[in-house]
Chimera marker file (.cmm) of the C-alpha trace (Angstrom):
<marker_set name="trace">
<marker id="1" x="0.000" y="0.000" z="0.000" r="1" g="1" b="0" radius="0.5"/>
<marker id="2" x="1.315" y="3.420" z="-0.868" r="1" g="1" b="0" radius="0.5"/>
<marker id="3" x="2.385" y="5.646" z="2.000" r="1" g="1" b="0" radius="0.5"/>
<marker id="4" x="-0.010" y="8.483" z="1.148" r="1" g="1" b="0" radius="0.5"/>
<marker id="5" x="-2.924" y="6.034" z="1.223" r="1" g="1" b="0" radius="0.5"/>
<marker id="6" x="-1.855" y="4.883" z="4.697" r="1" g="1" b="0" radius="0.5"/>
<marker id="7" x="-1.566" y="8.484" z="5.912" r="1" g="1" b="0" radius="0.5"/>
<marker id="8" x="-4.894" y="9.495" z="4.358" r="1" g="1" b="0" radius="0.5"/>
<marker id="9" x="-6.609" y="6.424" z="5.816" r="1" g="1" b="0" radius="0.5"/>
<marker id="10" x="-5.206" y="7.189" z="9.254" r="1" g="1" b="0" radius="0.5"/>
<marker id="11" x="-6.388" y="10.788" z="9.135" r="1" g="1" b="0" radius="0.5"/>
<marker id="12" x="-9.859" y="9.855" z="7.913" r="1" g="1" b="0" radius="0.5"/>
<marker id="13" x="-10.288" y="7.065" z="10.469" r="1" g="1" b="0" radius="0.5"/>
<marker id="14" x="-9.031" y="9.348" z="13.257" r="1" g="1" b="0" radius="0.5"/>
<marker id="15" x="-11.465" y="12.056" z="12.192" r="1" g="1" b="0" radius="0.5"/>
<marker id="16" x="-14.340" y="9.601" z="12.005" r="1" g="1" b="0" radius="0.5"/>
<marker id="17" x="-13.449" y="8.249" z="15.452" r="1" g="1" b="0" radius="0.5"/>
<marker id="18" x="-13.362" y="11.749" z="16.927" r="1" g="1" b="0" radius="0.5"/>
<marker id="19" x="-16.680" y="12.581" z="15.262" r="1" g="1" b="0" radius="0.5"/>
<marker id="20" x="-18.214" y="9.456" z="16.791" r="1" g="1" b="0" radius="0.5"/>
<marker id="21" x="-16.761" y="10.388" z="20.190" r="1" g="1" b="0" radius="0.5"/>
<marker id="22" x="-18.212" y="13.893" z="19.897" r="1" g="1" b="0" radius="0.5"/>
<marker id="23" x="-21.642" y="12.490" z="19.004" r="1" g="1" b="0" radius="0.5"/>
<marker id="24" x="-21.548" y="10.026" z="21.924" r="1" g="1" b="0" radius="0.5"/>
<marker id="25" x="-20.556" y="12.830" z="24.291" r="1" g="1" b="0" radius="0.5"/>
<marker id="26" x="-23.323" y="15.093" z="23.016" r="1" g="1" b="0" radius="0.5"/>
<marker id="27" x="-25.879" y="12.283" z="23.229" r="1" g="1" b="0" radius="0.5"/>
<marker id="28" x="-24.771" y="11.378" z="26.757" r="1" g="1" b="0" radius="0.5"/>
<marker id="29" x="-24.978" y="14.993" z="27.910" r="1" g="1" b="0" radius="0.5"/>
<marker id="30" x="-28.407" y="15.331" z="26.323" r="1" g="1" b="0" radius="0.5"/>
<marker id="31" x="-29.792" y="12.135" z="27.837" r="1" g="1" b="0" radius="0.5"/>
<marker id="32" x="-28.489" y="13.036" z="31.289" r="1" g="1" b="0" radius="0.5"/>
<marker id="33" x="-29.864" y="16.575" z="30.929" r="1" g="1" b="0" radius="0.5"/>
<marker id="34" x="-26.395" y="18.010" z="31.552" r="1" g="1" b="0" radius="0.5"/>
<marker id="35" x="-24.933" y="21.179" z="30.119" r="1" g="1" b="0" radius="0.5"/>
<marker id="36" x="-21.351" y="22.212" z="29.641" r="1" g="1" b="0" radius="0.5"/>
<marker id="37" x="-20.247" y="25.048" z="31.904" r="1" g="1" b="0" radius="0.5"/>
<marker id="38" x="-20.473" y="28.578" z="30.583" r="1" g="1" b="0" radius="0.5"/>
<marker id="39" x="-17.492" y="29.783" z="28.623" r="1" g="1" b="0" radius="0.5"/>
<marker id="40" x="-16.780" y="26.416" z="27.018" r="1" g="1" b="0" radius="0.5"/>
<marker id="41" x="-17.650" y="27.644" z="23.526" r="1" g="1" b="0" radius="0.5"/>
<marker id="42" x="-14.075" y="27.078" z="22.353" r="1" g="1" b="0" radius="0.5"/>
<marker id="43" x="-14.200" y="23.465" z="23.568" r="1" g="1" b="0" radius="0.5"/>
<marker id="44" x="-17.470" y="22.831" z="21.754" r="1" g="1" b="0" radius="0.5"/>
<marker id="45" x="-16.126" y="24.425" z="18.574" r="1" g="1" b="0" radius="0.5"/>
<marker id="46" x="-12.972" y="22.288" z="18.763" r="1" g="1" b="0" radius="0.5"/>
<marker id="47" x="-14.982" y="19.098" z="19.351" r="1" g="1" b="0" radius="0.5"/>
<marker id="48" x="-16.942" y="19.831" z="16.179" r="1" g="1" b="0" radius="0.5"/>
<marker id="49" x="-14.152" y="21.255" z="13.991" r="1" g="1" b="0" radius="0.5"/>
<marker id="50" x="-11.221" y="18.907" z="14.690" r="1" g="1" b="0" radius="0.5"/>
<marker id="51" x="-12.854" y="15.747" z="13.252" r="1" g="1" b="0" radius="0.5"/>
<marker id="52" x="-13.909" y="17.630" z="10.130" r="1" g="1" b="0" radius="0.5"/>
<marker id="53" x="-10.403" y="19.055" z="9.701" r="1" g="1" b="0" radius="0.5"/>
<marker id="54" x="-8.843" y="15.587" z="10.047" r="1" g="1" b="0" radius="0.5"/>
<marker id="55" x="-11.240" y="14.069" z="7.522" r="1" g="1" b="0" radius="0.5"/>
<marker id="56" x="-10.632" y="16.976" z="5.127" r="1" g="1" b="0" radius="0.5"/>
<marker id="57" x="-6.859" y="16.629" z="5.534" r="1" g="1" b="0" radius="0.5"/>
<marker id="58" x="-7.127" y="12.919" z="4.804" r="1" g="1" b="0" radius="0.5"/>
<marker id="59" x="-9.086" y="13.574" z="1.630" r="1" g="1" b="0" radius="0.5"/>
<marker id="60" x="-6.577" y="16.226" z="0.525" r="1" g="1" b="0" radius="0.5"/>
<marker id="61" x="-3.614" y="13.927" z="1.209" r="1" g="1" b="0" radius="0.5"/>
<marker id="62" x="-5.276" y="11.116" z="-0.735" r="1" g="1" b="0" radius="0.5"/>
<marker id="63" x="-6.191" y="13.312" z="-3.706" r="1" g="1" b="0" radius="0.5"/>
<marker id="64" x="-2.845" y="15.091" z="-3.689" r="1" g="1" b="0" radius="0.5"/>
<marker id="65" x="-0.961" y="11.803" z="-3.570" r="1" g="1" b="0" radius="0.5"/>
<marker id="66" x="-3.089" y="10.333" z="-6.340" r="1" g="1" b="0" radius="0.5"/>
<marker id="67" x="-2.674" y="13.382" z="-8.571" r="1" g="1" b="0" radius="0.5"/>
<marker id="68" x="1.082" y="13.648" z="-7.980" r="1" g="1" b="0" radius="0.5"/>
<marker id="69" x="1.558" y="9.884" z="-8.158" r="1" g="1" b="0" radius="0.5"/>
<marker id="70" x="3.453" y="9.643" z="-4.874" r="1" g="1" b="0" radius="0.5"/>
<marker id="71" x="4.844" y="6.336" z="-3.688" r="1" g="1" b="0" radius="0.5"/>
<link id1="1" id2="2" r="1" g="1" b="0" radius="0.2"/>
<link id1="2" id2="3" r="1" g="1" b="0" radius="0.2"/>
<link id1="3" id2="4" r="1" g="1" b="0" radius="0.2"/>
<link id1="4" id2="5" r="1" g="1" b="0" radius="0.2"/>
<link id1="5" id2="6" r="1" g="1" b="0" radius="0.2"/>
<link id1="6" id2="7" r="1" g="1" b="0" radius="0.2"/>
<link id1="7" id2="8" r="1" g="1" b="0" radius="0.2"/>
<link id1="8" id2="9" r="1" g="1" b="0" radius="0.2"/>
<link id1="9" id2="10" r="1" g="1" b="0" radius="0.2"/>
<link id1="10" id2="11" r="1" g="1" b="0" radius="0.2"/>
<link id1="11" id2="12" r="1" g="1" b="0" radius="0.2"/>
<link id1="12" id2="13" r="1" g="1" b="0" radius="0.2"/>
<link id1="13" id2="14" r="1" g="1" b="0" radius="0.2"/>
<link id1="14" id2="15" r="1" g="1" b="0" radius="0.2"/>
<link id1="15" id2="16" r="1" g="1" b="0" radius="0.2"/>
<link id1="16" id2="17" r="1" g="1" b="0" radius="0.2"/>
<link id1="17" id2="18" r="1" g="1" b="0" radius="0.2"/>
<link id1="18" id2="19" r="1" g="1" b="0" radius="0.2"/>
<link id1="19" id2="20" r="1" g="1" b="0" radius="0.2"/>
<link id1="20" id2="21" r="1" g="1" b="0" radius="0.2"/>
<link id1="21" id2="22" r="1" g="1" b="0" radius="0.2"/>
<link id1="22" id2="23" r="1" g="1" b="0" radius="0.2"/>
<link id1="23" id2="24" r="1" g="1" b="0" radius="0.2"/>
<link id1="24" id2="25" r="1" g="1" b="0" radius="0.2"/>
<link id1="25" id2="26" r="1" g="1" b="0" radius="0.2"/>
<link id1="26" id2="27" r="1" g="1" b="0" radius="0.2"/>
<link id1="27" id2="28" r="1" g="1" b="0" radius="0.2"/>
<link id1="28" id2="29" r="1" g="1" b="0" radius="0.2"/>
<link id1="29" id2="30" r="1" g="1" b="0" radius="0.2"/>
<link id1="30" id2="31" r="1" g="1" b="0" radius="0.2"/>
<link id1="31" id2="32" r="1" g="1" b="0" radius="0.2"/>
<link id1="32" id2="33" r="1" g="1" b="0" radius="0.2"/>
<link id1="33" id2="34" r="1" g="1" b="0" radius="0.2"/>
<link id1="34" id2="35" r="1" g="1" b="0" radius="0.2"/>
<link id1="35" id2="36" r="1" g="1" b="0" radius="0.2"/>
<link id1="36" id2="37" r="1" g="1" b="0" radius="0.2"/>
<link id1="37" id2="38" r="1" g="1" b="0" radius="0.2"/>
<link id1="38" id2="39" r="1" g="1" b="0" radius="0.2"/>
<link id1="39" id2="40" r="1" g="1" b="0" radius="0.2"/>
<link id1="40" id2="41" r="1" g="1" b="0" radius="0.2"/>
<link id1="41" id2="42" r="1" g="1" b="0" radius="0.2"/>
<link id1="42" id2="43" r="1" g="1" b="0" radius="0.2"/>
<link id1="43" id2="44" r="1" g="1" b="0" radius="0.2"/>
<link id1="44" id2="45" r="1" g="1" b="0" radius="0.2"/>
<link id1="45" id2="46" r="1" g="1" b="0" radius="0.2"/>
<link id1="46" id2="47" r="1" g="1" b="0" radius="0.2"/>
<link id1="47" id2="48" r="1" g="1" b="0" radius="0.2"/>
<link id1="48" id2="49" r="1" g="1" b="0" radius="0.2"/>
<link id1="49" id2="50" r="1" g="1" b="0" radius="0.2"/>
<link id1="50" id2="51" r="1" g="1" b="0" radius="0.2"/>
<link id1="51" id2="52" r="1" g="1" b="0" radius="0.2"/>
<link id1="52" id2="53" r="1" g="1" b="0" radius="0.2"/>
<link id1="53" id2="54" r="1" g="1" b="0" radius="0.2"/>
<link id1="54" id2="55" r="1" g="1" b="0" radius="0.2"/>
<link id1="55" id2="56" r="1" g="1" b="0" radius="0.2"/>
<link id1="56" id2="57" r="1" g="1" b="0" radius="0.2"/>
<link id1="57" id2="58" r="1" g="1" b="0" radius="0.2"/>
<link id1="58" id2="59" r="1" g="1" b="0" radius="0.2"/>
<link id1="59" id2="60" r="1" g="1" b="0" radius="0.2"/>
<link id1="60" id2="61" r="1" g="1" b="0" radius="0.2"/>
<link id1="61" id2="62" r="1" g="1" b="0" radius="0.2"/>
<link id1="62" id2="63" r="1" g="1" b="0" radius="0.2"/>
<link id1="63" id2="64" r="1" g="1" b="0" radius="0.2"/>
<link id1="64" id2="65" r="1" g="1" b="0" radius="0.2"/>
<link id1="65" id2="66" r="1" g="1" b="0" radius="0.2"/>
<link id1="66" id2="67" r="1" g="1" b="0" radius="0.2"/>
<link id1="67" id2="68" r="1" g="1" b="0" radius="0.2"/>
<link id1="68" id2="69" r="1" g="1" b="0" radius="0.2"/>
<link id1="69" id2="70" r="1" g="1" b="0" radius="0.2"/>
<link id1="70" id2="71" r="1" g="1" b="0" radius="0.2"/>
</marker_set>
């Protein structure tokens, strides 16, 4: 397997895992009727943005490697 495919797969799987973790956390907080403390907007934004950034980076690495024909 080419190295860029391994890297892209790792980034995408990591992003998907973090997205699943964020969803489980949100569902757990919702079911327990809990709220995050005030001022944790940055934490919430990071929990949502980081998985999407990792998945996007994985897609870019895969496409870039495929276009450039990296080994």
